[in-house]
N, C-alpha and C positions, 0 to 999 in steps of 0.2 A: 504494499499500499505506499503510495507516494504522498508525501506532506502537500496541504493546498497552499497555495501562495496566499499571502497575507492581505487583507483589504487595506489599500493605501488611504481610503478615504477616513480610517479610525485616525491616523497621523494627522490628517488635516483637521478634523474634529477636535483632538488634544492641543493642536497649534492655536486654532480658533477660542478654545476654552481658557487657556492660560493669558491671552493677550488682554490688556485692559480695554474694554470698549470704550468706543468715543461716539458720541452723538452729533451728526452733522444735519442742521435744517436747511431746507430750501435747495437740496442738490436735484439735480436731473435724473431721469432712471439710467440713463448711460452712464452717468458718475458711479451710480449705486452699482451698475452690473460690472464695471471695473472694479471696484470697492471690495465686492464680494469674492473677487478672486487671490485678494491678499496673502490669506491664510495658505491658500492651496500653493502659491509662489514660495512662501516662507517654508512650508514643509517639504519642499523638493530642493532645498538649499543644500541638503545632504545627500550623499550617495543612499540607494535605497536599503543597502545593509545597514549602514550606519544609523539612518534614521529608524530603522526597526530595532536596532539594538537600544538606541537613546528612550525610544517609546517603551520598551519593556523594563528597563531600568529606572525611568522616571515612574512607572506605575508602581513598581516595587516600592520605591521611596514613599510614594503619597500614600500607599496602604499602612505603612509604618507610621506616618504622620498621622493618618485618620484613627489609627489603633490607640495612640497615645494623645489624641486630642489637642494636637500643635498644628499650626497653619503650615501649609506646603510651600506657599509662595507668598510673599518673598520668604526665601528660606531661612530660618534660624540657624545660626552658625554651630550652636551648641547641639541642638538636634542632629544637623547633619554629620557632626565630627562623631557623636554616638553611633548614629546609624554606620556610618563607615567603618567605625571598630567592630560592630556586631557583624557585619557582612564579611569583614577580612578575617575575623576569627573563626568564623563559621567555615570559610573556605580554605584558611592556612595559607591564603595568598593576599598580594597587594593588589592582583589584577582587578578583582570586583570593585576597589573602591577607586581604582583610576577610571574605570569606564563610568562609574557611578558620578563622579566628579563632572566629567565631561557632558554627561546626559543632564545633570541638573544644572550645570551652568548654562547649557543651551537654552533651557525653557525658562531660566531665571532672566535671561538677556530678552527673549521673547515678551516675558511679563512686564519688564520695564527697561527698555533699551536705554535709557538715559542714565541709570544707574549701573555701577559696577556690580558684577554678580559676587553675592556673599562668599561663593566657592573659590573666588580668586585670593582669599586671603591669604598670607604668609602662614599663619597657622596651620592652616589645613595642609599646605605644603609639606611643612615639617612633620605633620601626623602620618601622611602617606610614606614620606621617607623612612619614618620609623617602621612602617609596615614592610618596606623593603628590606630592611634590616633583620626584623624578627623573622620574617617568613622567607628568607632568602634560602634557595636550594641552588644545587649544583645545576649550572645550565648544560643541559644534553644537546649539544649541536651535531646535526648530521655531516658525516664527512662527504667531501665533495666526490661526485662521479668523476672519473677521469676519461681521457679520450681511449685509454686502452679498455677500460670497461664498456665504453660504449660500442667499441669494435669487436669486442668479445661476445656481446649481446646479439651483434649482427651475425657474427659467425655460428653462433650456438643456436639462436632460435630461427635464423632463416637459412642457415647452412650454405651460405655463399652462393650456390647453384641457383638459389630462387631469385637472385638478382641477374644473374648472368644470363640464364636461359629462360627467364620469363615462365618457369614452371612453378604456377601460383599453388601449390598444392598444401602449403604450411597453414598452420592455424592461423584464422584471421585475428584472432585474440593475440596470438604472439606478434603480429604485423602491427596491431594497435600498440603495443607495448614499445616496439621499437620505434614507431614514428611518433609517440609522444616523448620518449626520452631524446631522440633527435632535436624534435622542435625546441623543447625546454632547454637543452644544453646549447643548441647554436643561437637561439634567442635570449638567453639569461630570463627566461619566463617563469612565473610563477605558475604552480599547478591549476589555481582558479582562473588564470588568463586563458589557459590553454583549454580548459575543462570548456569555457563559455565560446571557443571557436567553431564557426561553421564552415561549411566548404568555401563559401562565398569570400570568405577571408584569406583564400590563398589565391595568388597572381603569379602564374608562371611566366616569366618575361622570355622575349624572343631571345635575347642574350644568354639565356640558359640558368638567370637568377631567379630566385623565389622570393616575392615580397609577402609578409604576412602582416595583415593588419589587425592589431587588437583593439579590443572594444573601449579599454581604459587606458590612460596613460598618466603616470606622475611627472612627466617631463614636457609640460604644454609649452613652455618657452623656446623649445627646438621645433625646426621645420620637419614636417612629416614624424611628429611625436609616437603616433601610435603604430607606426610602420617599422619593421625589421626587415633588412635584407639578409638573406642567406645565399652566400655565394657557392656556385657548384665547384666541386673537386675534381681534380685529374683523375683520381683512383675511383672509378665508377661503382666499384663494390661498396665504397664506404662513403660515397657522394651522399650528403644529407639531401639536397635537391632531388635525386634521383630515388632516394627511399621514400620520400614523402609522394613522389608522382607514383611510384609503384604501389604504395600502400592505397592509394585513392582508386587505383585500377584495381588492385585486389578485392577491396571492399564492395566494388560495383555500387557505388552511390547512386541513388535516384537523382534525376535531374530537378531536384529542388533547393533553392538557395537557404531554406530552413533547416536543413539537416545539419546535425553536429558532426564535427571532425572525430570526435570520440564519443561514439553513440554506445549506448548501453546494450550489453549482452543480455539476453533471456534465453536460457538452455542453449547457448551456443549461436544464436542467432541475432544479428544486430537490429536494434530498434532505432532507426536513425533519427527519429523525432525526440528521442528521450537522450539526454546527456550521462555519460557514466559517472561514478562516484567516487570519493577518495579510498573508501575501505577496498573497494575491488581493485584499484589501480595499484595501491601500496601493495596488497598481497601479490598482485602478479609480478610487480617489480622485484619484490623480495626473492620470490621463487625463481624469478630469472638470474638474480644473482647467484643463488645458491646453485644453480645448474652450471654456472660457469666458475665455481669454487671460490666465489667471493663471500665473506661473513655478512649477512645481510644486516645485521643488528644495528650498525652505526649508519645505516643509510635510509633516506625518506624521499618523499616528493619534493624536498627542498635540495636535493643533491645535485640534481642535474643543473639547477640555476647556478649555485655557487660553483659547480664543477666547471661549467663553462667559462664563467667569468675568471676563475683562477688559472685555467689553462691559457687563456687569453692574456691576462696579466703577466704569468709567468714568462709568456712567449716575447713580451716587450710592447704589448698594447698600453696607451697612456690611459691615465685616468679619466681625462675628457673623452676619449674614445669608447671608454667602457661605459661611460655614464650615458652617452648619446645612444650606444647599441643597446644599452639595457633599459632605456626610457626613463630614465631617473630624473627627478627635479634637482637632486644635488648631488655631490659627489661624495656623500656620507655613506652610502649604500654599496659602492663599489670599493670604497676602502674596507668597510666592515666585512663584506663577503669574502674578500681575496683570501686565499689559504695559500701563504707562500711557499715556493719549493725550497728544497734543503739549499739549493745554490743561492737562492735570495736571501734566505736567513743568514747564511754564512759571507755575504758580500760585504758586509760593514767589518767583519772580522778580518777577512781577508784582505781587504785593503789596509787595514792597522797592520797587518802582518808584513806588509811590503814597505812599510815606513823605514 
């Protein structure tokens, strides 16, 4: 059973409810028709997923306030700090408090835009910082997928000849795993970005290049910020453009722009209008790693992204080039995700040894 999509009107209704009403007399019907759209536009100022998270968080806070007979808006700082302690201790993490702060701040600003939100006070920042210390846990980061792993997956799952001789008898699910890995690795793409891609987002150029257009971008100040170009490789067996093109042929997609690049499989049959999910993809990925003799415990759906970036960085690509290719707004992410090679780790020490 699939989850039903959330009704966006409930967010609009909440925005309308928290805003302080204004009464204007003598205005025209046309004026009123535009004025009625204010809440709708304000509610769409956030991404759908963020808007949904804020809605659920604020409702949770509102329920707490009602149960304790205190006002929700404008938010009382002592009440809010008490609630943050409650949800952080229950979760054993600072994450719920950080999300809650952002959500409650959003609705306080909508309630009274002329006043700073009570959630922006420094003592709340100190409180959340204390949560970080108290509930700090060792960060378990994914190991990067290397180009060797990518090529071993191609060899193991597709057996090479599948690309050479167009003998498309291998499992289409294996083809999907390889195609997903290739797009994520070569585009530095998040799992969610690739999950949302449709067949219409892939444009094979006469030059042999492949242009992938993503739905979202965090890099809007750059030209073609949603696009990523994958260049063809001389070795056709491992050419990423060739692999994606053959995958599309293997899948035998219907001629419909709404079909997903990574469709869901139901009893081995692709359902092109349904996208696959994280649990299925990560289990297939780990099974593929086991098949090539790689311990899958330290790998996940983020491994391909940091693996592609790290490989490019270690090969000499600049931060600016990595940032643009990865569609990032700042250079923070490329610096954060770069897993340095042993050569780069030793570079400074080797320079000092030569003095």
